[in-house]
C-alpha distance (Angstrom), angle and dihedral (degrees) to the residues before:
residue distance angle dihedral
X1 . . .
X2 3.79 . .
X3 3.77 121.8 .
X4 3.78 95.8 -131.2
X5 3.81 93.8 -179.1
X6 3.80 90.7 60.0
X7 3.81 89.7 51.5
X8 3.82 91.1 47.5
X9 3.82 89.8 49.9
X10 3.82 90.9 51.0
X11 3.80 91.0 49.1
X12 3.82 90.5 47.9
X13 3.79 89.2 52.8
X14 3.81 91.0 50.4
X15 3.82 90.7 48.3
X16 3.80 93.6 51.0
X17 3.81 92.1 47.6
X18 3.82 95.3 42.8
X19 3.81 112.0 144.1
X20 3.79 99.7 167.3
X21 3.81 94.5 -91.2
X22 3.81 122.6 111.3
X23 3.82 114.1 -89.2
X24 3.79 125.3 -147.9
X25 3.78 121.1 -151.6
X26 3.79 121.4 -166.1
X27 3.80 119.3 -158.1
X28 3.79 123.5 -143.2
X29 3.81 89.9 -100.1
X30 3.80 90.1 59.8
X31 3.80 98.5 -106.1
X32 3.78 113.9 136.7
X33 3.80 131.6 -156.2
X34 3.79 126.2 -171.3
X35 3.80 116.9 -149.2
X36 3.79 113.9 -156.1
X37 3.79 99.6 -166.8
X38 3.76 142.3 26.8
X39 3.81 87.8 -115.0
X40 3.82 89.4 57.5
X41 3.81 90.1 52.2
X42 3.81 92.8 48.3
X43 3.81 91.6 48.8
X44 3.80 91.2 48.1
X45 3.79 90.4 50.1
X46 3.80 91.0 51.5
X47 3.81 89.8 49.8
X48 3.81 94.4 50.7
X49 3.80 92.4 45.6
X50 3.82 88.0 55.9
X51 3.81 90.2 49.4
X52 3.82 91.6 49.3
X53 3.81 91.8 49.6
X54 3.80 91.4 47.8
X55 3.81 90.3 50.4
X56 3.82 92.9 49.8
X57 3.80 96.2 44.3
X58 3.79 98.5 36.2
X59 3.79 89.7 -124.0
X60 3.75 121.5 125.7
X61 3.76 128.8 -146.9
X62 3.78 135.1 -145.9
X63 3.77 125.7 -123.0
X64 3.79 105.0 -134.0
X65 3.80 101.1 174.0
X66 3.77 127.3 29.9
X67 3.80 123.6 176.2
X68 3.77 131.3 -171.6
X69 3.78 119.5 -119.7
X70 3.80 91.3 -91.6
X71 3.83 91.6 57.9
X72 3.82 95.3 -110.0
């Protein structure tokens, strides 16, 4: 099971060091994601916070809007 807090911490670090250049974050399992904007990082953080809360409380959540990387 994913360690969502570690992912949130990595995203927080990328947010605080944001310089306008894409940031790559690598999870403990080796998967890597590159965020191209601060908005992408903030949205990812919101997503992983929801996952962490769902994991702690045993409550799921529903994805209601999913966009591709180009915003379509």
